[in-house]
C-alpha positions in Angstrom: 10.6 -92.5 3.5 7.1 -93.7 3.2 7.4 -93.9 -0.2 10.7 -96.4 -0.1 9.5 -98.7 2.5 5.8 -98.6 0.6 7.6 -99.9 -2.9 6.3 -103.5 -3.4 9.3 -106.4 -2.3 8.6 -109.1 -4.1 8.8 -112.7 -3.1 13.2 -113.0 -4.6 12.9 -117.1 -5.4 10.6 -119.9 -6.3 9.4 -121.9 -3.3 11.9 -124.4 -1.5 10.9 -127.7 0.0 13.8 -129.7 2.3 13.2 -132.2 5.3 13.8 -131.0 8.9 15.5 -133.2 11.2 13.3 -134.9 14.1 14.4 -135.9 17.6 13.7 -138.3 20.2 11.2 -137.7 22.5 12.3 -136.6 26.0 9.0 -135.0 27.1 7.4 -136.5 30.6 3.8 -136.5 32.0 3.1 -135.7 35.2 -0.5 -134.7 37.4 -0.6 -131.6 39.3 -0.1 -132.7 43.2 -2.2 -129.4 44.4 -4.8 -129.9 41.4 -5.2 -133.2 39.9 -4.2 -131.3 36.4 -2.4 -133.3 34.1 1.0 -131.6 32.9 3.1 -132.4 29.9 7.2 -131.3 30.0 7.5 -130.6 26.1 10.7 -130.4 26.9 13.3 -132.0 29.4 17.0 -131.0 27.8 19.4 -128.5 30.4 18.9 -126.2 28.1 16.3 -122.6 28.4 13.2 -123.6 26.2 10.6 -121.8 25.9 6.9 -121.3 24.3 6.3 -118.9 21.8 5.5 -115.1 23.9 1.9 -115.3 25.1 0.1 -113.3 22.3 1.9 -114.9 19.6 0.2 -118.7 18.5 2.2 -121.3 18.9 -0.1 -124.4 17.9 -0.3 -125.0 14.8 -3.7 -124.4 13.3 -4.1 -128.1 12.4 -2.8 -128.9 15.9 -0.4 -130.9 14.9 2.5 -128.9 16.2 3.2 -127.3 18.7 6.4 -124.3 18.1 8.7 -123.5 21.0 12.3 -121.7 20.7 15.6 -123.7 22.4 19.1 -122.3 23.6 20.3 -126.3 23.3 23.6 -126.8 20.8 21.5 -126.4 17.0 18.1 -125.7 18.8 16.6 -122.3 17.5 13.0 -122.7 16.7 11.8 -126.2 17.3 8.8 -128.1 17.4 6.9 -130.0 19.4 5.2 -133.5 17.2 1.7 -133.4 19.6 1.1 -137.2 18.4 4.5 -138.9 18.8 6.1 -136.0 21.6 9.1 -136.1 19.0 11.1 -132.8 18.3 11.6 -131.3 15.1 14.2 -128.6 14.5 12.9 -126.0 11.9 16.2 -125.3 10.3 16.5 -124.0 7.0 19.6 -124.3 4.5 19.6 -120.8 4.0 20.3 -120.7 8.0 17.8 -120.3 11.2 14.3 -118.9 11.7 13.1 -116.7 14.8 10.0 -113.9 15.0 7.9 -117.0 14.1 4.1 -117.3 14.7 1.9 -120.2 13.5 -1.0 -119.5 11.0 -4.7 -118.2 11.4 -5.5 -122.0 9.6 -3.4 -125.0 8.0 -0.3 -126.3 9.1 1.8 -124.1 8.1 4.3 -120.8 10.7 5.7 -117.3 9.9 9.7 -116.5 10.1 11.7 -114.0 9.8 15.9 -115.6 8.6 18.0 -112.7 8.6 16.0 -110.3 6.4 13.6 -112.4 5.1 9.4 -112.8 6.0 8.9 -116.1 5.2 5.7 -118.4 5.0 6.3 -122.4 5.6 3.9 -125.1 5.5 4.5 -128.4 7.5 3.8 -131.7 5.7 4.0 -133.8 8.7 4.1 -138.3 8.6 4.0 -139.6 12.3 5.9 -142.8 13.0 3.5 -145.8 14.5 6.9 -146.6 16.5 9.2 -143.4 16.8 11.5 -145.4 19.0 12.5 -147.6 16.2 12.0 -145.4 12.9 11.1 -141.4 13.0 8.6 -139.8 12.1 9.0 -138.2 8.7 8.6 -133.3 8.1 8.9 -131.6 5.0 8.7 -127.9 5.1 8.0 -125.4 1.7 8.9 -122.3 2.7 8.3 -119.4 0.4 10.1 -115.8 0.4 6.8 -113.2 0.9 9.9 -110.1 1.4 11.9 -108.4 3.1 12.4 -106.0 5.3 14.7 -102.7 5.3 18.0 -103.5 5.8 19.5 -103.2 9.4 16.6 -102.9 11.0 15.2 -105.0 13.7 12.1 -105.9 14.6 9.3 -107.5 17.2 8.0 -111.3 16.3 5.5 -111.6 13.5 1.9 -111.6 13.9 -1.0 -112.7 11.1 -4.6 -110.6 11.0 -7.7 -112.8 11.6 -8.2 -112.8 8.0 -5.3 -114.2 7.2 -4.1 -111.7 4.9 -1.6 -109.7 6.4 1.5 -109.6 8.6 2.9 -106.9 11.2 6.5 -106.0 12.3 7.0 -102.9 14.4 10.9 -102.3 13.1 13.4 -100.0 14.1 17.3 -99.4 13.3 18.9 -99.1 10.2 16.9 -98.0 7.1 14.2 -97.0 9.6 15.6 -95.1 12.0 13.2 -94.9 14.6 10.1 -97.1 15.2 7.7 -97.9 13.0 4.9 -100.3 12.1 5.0 -102.3 9.3 2.3 -104.3 7.7 2.9 -107.3 5.0 0.4 -108.7 2.4 1.1 -111.9 2.2 -0.1 -113.2 -1.5 1.1 -109.9 -2.8 4.7 -109.7 -1.2 4.2 -106.5 -0.5 5.9 -104.3 2.4 4.9 -101.1 3.3 4.8 -98.7 7.2 0.8 -98.0 8.3 2.4 -95.8 10.8 5.3 -94.3 13.2 4.7 -94.1 17.3 4.7 -90.3 17.7 7.5 -89.5 18.8 8.1 -89.2 22.2 8.6 -92.2 23.3 8.5 -93.6 19.6 7.8 -96.5 20.9 6.0 -99.8 19.4 6.4 -102.9 20.8 4.0 -105.9 21.3 2.6 -105.5 17.9 -0.5 -107.4 17.3 -3.2 -108.0 15.0 -7.6 -107.7 16.8 -8.1 -111.5 16.7 -11.5 -110.7 15.3 -11.4 -107.2 13.3 -8.9 -107.4 10.4 -8.4 -103.4 10.1 -7.0 -103.3 14.1 -3.0 -103.5 15.2 -2.1 -102.7 18.9 0.9 -101.5 19.7 2.3 -101.0 23.2 4.0 -97.3 24.1 5.5 -95.9 26.9 3.6 -93.0 28.0 -0.1 -94.4 27.4 0.4 -98.1 27.0 -2.4 -99.0 24.9 -2.5 -98.0 21.4 -4.3 -98.6 18.5 -4.2 -97.8 14.7 -6.7 -98.6 12.8 -5.0 -99.3 8.9 -7.6 -97.5 6.9 -6.2 -94.5 8.4 -2.7 -95.3 9.5 -3.6 -93.2 13.0 -2.2 -94.2 16.0 -4.8 -93.6 19.0 -4.5 -93.7 22.8 -7.9 -96.4 23.9 -7.5 -96.2 27.6 -6.1 -93.4 29.5 -3.8 -94.1 32.9 -3.0 -92.2 36.1 0.4 -91.2 36.4 2.4 -94.5 38.0 -1.0 -96.1 36.9 0.4 -100.1 36.0 -0.8 -100.9 32.6 1.2 -103.6 31.0 1.0 -106.9 28.8 -1.9 -107.1 27.0 -3.3 -109.4 24.1 -6.6 -109.4 22.0 -9.6 -111.4 23.2 -13.1 -112.0 21.3 -15.5 -109.6 20.5 -12.8 -106.1 20.2 -12.2 -106.3 23.5 -8.3 -106.3 25.2 -7.3 -107.9 27.7 -4.6 -106.3 30.5 -3.0 -106.9 33.6 -2.9 -104.0 36.5 -3.7 -101.4 38.6 -3.1 -98.0 41.1 -0.1 -99.1 42.6 3.0 -98.7 41.3 6.2 -101.3 40.9 7.3 -102.6 42.9 4.2 -102.4 45.1 2.2 -103.1 42.5 -1.2 -104.9 42.3 -2.4 -106.3 39.2 -6.0 -107.2 38.2 -6.5 -109.1 34.9 -8.7 -106.2 33.0 -11.0 -106.4 30.3 -11.2 -103.6 27.3 -14.0 -103.2 25.0 -12.3 -101.1 23.3 -15.7 -99.3 21.6 -17.2 -98.4 24.5 -14.1 -97.9 26.6 -15.8 -100.0 30.0 -12.8 -101.8 31.7 -14.2 -105.0 33.7 -12.1 -107.0 36.2 -11.8 -110.5 35.4 -9.2 -111.8 38.0 -8.4 -109.8 41.1 -5.4 -108.8 42.9 -4.6 -108.1 45.7 -3.3 -104.7 48.1 -2.3 -104.3 51.6 -0.4 -101.7 52.6 2.4 -103.8 54.7 3.3 -106.7 52.2 6.6 -106.4 50.9 7.0 -107.5 46.4 7.5 -110.9 46.7 4.2 -110.9 48.8 2.5 -109.3 46.3 3.4 -111.0 43.6 2.3 -113.8 44.9 -1.7 -112.8 44.3 -1.4 -110.3 41.6 -1.1 -111.2 38.0 1.7 -109.9 34.8 0.5 -111.6 31.2 -3.0 -112.8 30.0 -5.0 -114.4 27.2 -7.7 -115.9 26.5 -9.5 -118.3 24.7 -10.4 -118.4 21.1 -14.1 -119.5 22.3 -14.7 -116.3 24.7 -15.1 -119.2 27.7 -11.6 -118.6 30.0 -9.1 -116.3 30.5 -5.8 -117.5 32.1 -2.7 -115.6 34.1 0.1 -116.4 35.4 2.2 -114.5 38.5 6.1 -113.9 39.3 6.1 -117.3 41.3 4.8 -119.5 38.6 1.5 -119.9 39.3 -1.3 -120.0 36.9 -4.6 -119.3 37.3 -7.8 -120.0 35.4 -11.5 -117.8 35.1 -14.7 -118.7 33.4 -14.8 -115.4 31.5 -18.8 -115.4 32.1 -18.8 -115.5 36.0 -15.5 -114.7 36.5 -15.1 -117.6 39.5 -11.2 -118.3 39.6 -9.7 -122.0 39.2 -5.9 -122.8 40.1 -4.3 -124.3 37.0 -1.0 -125.7 38.4 1.5 -124.0 40.5 4.9 -124.1 41.3 6.3 -122.8 38.1 9.3 -120.4 38.7 10.6 -118.8 41.8 10.4 -115.7 42.6 13.3 -113.4 41.0 15.1 -116.1 38.9 14.3 -117.5 35.1 12.3 -116.8 32.8 8.0 -115.9 32.9 5.9 -118.8 32.5 4.2 -116.1 29.4 0.7 -118.2 29.2 -0.6 -118.8 26.0 -3.6 -120.5 25.0 -4.0 -123.6 22.5 -6.8 -123.1 19.5 -9.9 -124.9 20.8 -9.7 -123.3 24.0 -8.3 -127.1 26.0 -4.9 -126.6 26.8 -2.7 -123.6 28.0 0.9 -123.4 27.3 4.3 -121.9 29.5 7.4 -121.4 30.5 8.1 -123.6 33.5 11.1 -124.2 36.5 9.3 -126.9 37.4 12.0 -129.6 36.2 14.9 -126.9 37.3 15.7 -125.8 33.5 13.6 -124.2 31.6 11.2 -126.1 30.0 7.9 -125.7 27.8 5.0 -127.2 29.7 1.2 -128.1 28.4 -1.9 -128.0 31.4 -5.1 -129.3 29.8 -7.9 -128.3 31.3 -10.4 -130.9 32.7 -13.1 -132.0 31.0 -15.0 -131.4 34.4 -14.1 -128.1 34.0 -14.6 -127.3 30.7 -18.4 -129.3 31.3 -19.1 -126.5 34.3 -18.2 -123.8 31.6 -20.5 -124.4 28.4 
């Protein structure tokens, strides 16, 4: 099995180039009445629009485009042009795209098209007057490789040195879950490891943000697992107590992993935002949750956190709760600042699953504030930035 998947599968065709549709702006800007933070709703379409998952990269590295997905007719993978507010429909002549993540550098991103793993670069010419003349956008695609037949997978994720992609696959020719790595330049895909069976679970596959040899994934028995690509051996990095909540991890700076959880199990859980140093094993709380014996789940969920992400510069941590409140913490002091609130009705619709931009100046999330699932960004006020050097 391993030898078959370790075989090099080179790109099947030369790079292709094509224009992508440019749609008029539909964005709306408001000020959060409670915090004074500026909010930009990138989408206001009645269909559901969602930012990329919180540990993927929504912003292109050059800041020109924010990737998101849409359930609208002719939607799929789309992009918000930061300069003009226009929307791009990131489709290809050979089919729609999924599993996307922006590249570490440049104006490109990666995506899946059926079994093909694609590298795509965007050539964008913003219009000075998009109302009268739309911007021009051209995509150049390269097929890196193909994944095994019949397999379904996680989203793509790029290593911090920009050399490899990772993906978790299962089903079809793969069978039980396995983690694969892809050499971007060579166009080679190989199986890295198979999570121990039981439970054989490999979701949330993501590279370290600072170490190009480390990949983490989520398991069922002990959720926080890492694999060093040099030996391919899965290792547990945090031993949870029976019933302890450990969920929604993401890599941060200095070989640290953020996650949410504490000792009271679902549905009356408390959920702190914690940071784990994978070298020392030390865990500390950055954002405290809350718990009291008589509390109902709807009450507790107002004070506890579910997805968390850290800025690339190490200055900020952000998290959301089940009511769509989004809290920001200073990484050095752990002082909290409510960024914005009221972006979800408890028990209804998608979570915000917040993620940072590349500069640590804005947060992207899914909002229900306008009555639909829309993609929204909240800008961290400059005054807060100055107070958190």
